[in-house]
N, C-alpha and C positions, 0 to 999 in steps of 0.2 A: 982435737975435738973443739968445736967452736962454742963459745959460751953464749948463752941466751940472755940477752939484755932485757930489762923491763920494758923497753920500747917494743922489742920483738914480741914479748908476751902480750902487750896491749894490742899490737897489730894482729896477732894470732887470734886473740879473743874477738876482735872486731871482724875478722874474716869468717870465724865460725858462727858468730851470732846470727847472721841472716839464714844460714842453713838450719839452725835450731828453730828459728822463728817460722821458717817455711814448714818444717816438720810438724811443729805444734799446730800451725794453721791447718795442715792437711788432716791431722787427727781430729782437730776440732770440727772440721767440716764433715768428716766421716761420722762422728758421733751425733752431729746435729741434723744430718740429712733425714734419718728416720722420723724425727720429730716434725720436721718440715713436711714430710710426706703424709704423716698422720694428720697434721693440721690442714693441709690442702684437701685430703680425702674426706675427712670427717667433720670439718668446721667450715672452711672457706667455700668448698664446692657446694655442700648442702644449702648454706645460707645464700650464696649467690644464685643457685638454681631456684631456690624458693622465692627470692625477690624477683627473678625473671618470670616465674609463673604468675606472680601477683602484680605484674606490671601492666596488665590490660585494663584500661579504664572501663570497658564494658562490664567487667566482672564487678567493679564497685557499684556501678549503676544497678546491676542485678541485685546486689546485696541491699542497697538502700530501698529498693522496692519490695523486699521481702520483710513482712511484719515480724517474722520470727527473729530476724537479725536485730531489728530495733529493740525487741523485748530482751534479747540476749545482752545488748549493750547496757540497758537499764539494769538488768539483773547483775551484771558484772560490777557496775558502779555501786549498787546497793550492797552486794556481797563484800566488796573490798572496804567500803566505808564502815560497815557494821562489824564484820568479822575481824578485820585487822585491828581496829581501834579497841574493840572490847577485849580481844585476845591480849594485846600488849598492855592494856590497863590492868587486867587481871594478873598478868605475868609480873608486873611491877609490884602489885600488892602481895602476891604470893611469894615473891623473892624475899620480901621482908619477913614473912612468916617463917620461911625455911632457914633464916639465919639463926634462929634460936637453937640452942645446943641440947635441948632435952632429947632423951633417947627415943621416945615415941615419935617425935617429929622426924628423926632420922629414918626410922622404919617407915613412916608415912611417906617420906620422899621417895623411897624405893617403889612403893605402890603407885605413887603419883606419876612416875615416869613411864609406867607400863604402856599407857595408850600410845605414846610416841614410839616406843620400842616394838610394839606388836605390828605385824603387817596390816596394811590398809584393808585388804579384801575381807578377811573375817570380821574385823571390828566394825567396819561401816555396814556390812551386810547384816550384822547383828542388830544395829540400829534400825535398819530397814524392816527387819522382822518385828522388833518391838513396836514400831510405829504403824504397823499394818492396821487398817481401819476395822477389819472383821475379827481377827483373832490375835492381834498384837497385845503384848503385855501391858502397854500403857493404857490402852482403852479398856482392857479387862479390869485393871485396877481402878480406873475412873468409874466404871459401872458398879464395881463391887462396893466401893466406899461412898459413892455419891448417888448411885442409882440413876445415872444419866448416860446417854450414849456419847462416846467420845467423838471428837471431830475426825474427819478424813484427812489426816496429816499430810500425806504425800499425794493426795488427789486434788489439791488446791495450790494455786501458784504461790501465794504469799506464805502460807503455812509450810509448804514444801521448801521454799527458799529460806525460811527461818530455821527449818530443820537442818538444811545444808550448813547454815552459819554455825549452828550449835555443834554439829558434828566436826566441822573444821576447827572450831575453837577447842573442843575437847581433845582432838587428835594432836594438834600442834602447840597447845598451851605449855606442856611440860618442857619442850625444847627451849622456848624463849624465856621461860622462868629460870632455867639453868643458866642461860646467858646473862640475864640480869642479876641473878644470884652471884655469879662470879664478879660482876661489876660492883655489887654491894660489898662483897668481902674484900675488894681491893681498896676501899675507902679507909684512910688511916684512922685508927681508933682514937688518936689524939684529938681529932675534931669533935668526936662525940663526948669525950671527957671534958673538953673545953665548954661544950654546950651544957653539960650537966652542971659544971661550976657556975655558969651564967643562969641556971635555973630554967632551962628550956624544957618544954614538954615534948611528947612524942610527935605531935603535928609540927611543932616548931623545928624539931630536929630534921624531920622529913623535908620541910620547906626550905630551910637554910643550909642544911648539910647534905642530906642524901640526894635529893633531886638535882641540885646544882652540880654535884659530883658525877651524876649519872646521865645528865642531860644529853650529851653528845652520843653516848652509847644507846640511850633510849631512842633518839631520833634516827640514828643509823640502823638500828634493829627494825624500827617501824618501816623505813624505806625498803630494807631488804625483805621484810615480811610481805610488803605490798607486791614487790616484784615476784616473789615465789608464789604468793596466793593467786596472782593473775593467771598463772599457768596450772592452778590446781584442778586437775581433771578427775581425780578419784572421788572427791567428796560429792560432786554433783552426779557423776555417771553411776556410781555404785548405789547411791541413795535414792535418787528419783529417776535416773536415766534421762534427764532432761524433760520429763513429763510433768503433768499431763499435757498432751498436745503441744509439746515443745515449749511450755510456758516457763520452765525453770532452766532453760539453756543459758549457759554463759559462753563467752567467746572461746574458752578452752574446749568445751564440749561441742559447741556448734561447728568449729573448724573440723573436728573429727567426723561429725555427722555429714558435713558437705563432702569431705574428701573420701571417706570410706563407705558411709551409708548411702550416699547419692552419687558416688563416683564423679564428683566435680572437684578435681584436684585444685584447679585455679581458684575456685570459690573458697575452699578450705584454707589455702595459703593466704588468700587476701584477708580472710577473717583474722588471721594471726598478724598480718602486716599492719592492719588497722590499729593494733595495740602498740605498735612501735612508737608513735608520738607520745605515748604515756610512759613507756618503759625507758626510753633514752634519757629524758630529763631526770627520771628517778635514779638511773644509774649514774648520771653526771653528779647529781646532788650527793649520792651516797659516797662516790669516790672522792669528791671534794671534802666532805666531812671527815672521811678517813685520813686524808692527807693532813687536814688541820689537826686531827688527833695525834698523828705521828710527830708533827712539828711542835705541838704543845707538850 
């Protein structure tokens, strides 16, 4: 019987290694192919086809000539500027409130998160019922206690848009409050104890300890909220339907109106494509800040 030398063992391992690598590569390809197919079928193809539909310059000329489109752009800018900033500012304040350990605050936090947890259709439609100009609860209360007729909330462009902002803030405020609350709880307690020793007050703690520690998280959440709010369809469609006379349409709802209400698929896709110059820089900034956070 021939003895196996260490050199033979090394050569044998070297000869078997390529076979094992090839087998692992084959199994890796077998496992990754379904994901590639799903990516091509449900991500790359729809996006590419949508960009192809929105590539006709005549469609954009048609949009710029449509006064409804110009109003939708203005409404989208106002909606994002007001709703996102007010929502994130309130979330920052409420996150500090919910850090207190009293039992009633914990129970209140459960009730506070319900608007975000409940489906959009019943909650937003309930606001639509309450803001009805003729028999809504809000105008009935105004008439009962002040003896004056309430405004037509959803039949005016700016009051309707304000109502959309309020509903959006009410619906998504709990989610961002929880995110910022997690950021507050991650701040080391030693920093606050040192601030107490130095005689810092509540505002000074927030200015020199809390906000510097949460600044990156707050900015990243604001960018992400802007991207998500840009595609918020439910708040507008379920509350005002884009009315009256399409005066409260945003880009998210106007694209659906073009594509399905008027059977103009190219115009609907182009309405969404126009938002890409805004979304891409926001995505770039958000990813850049997230990388800085990981490196830090």
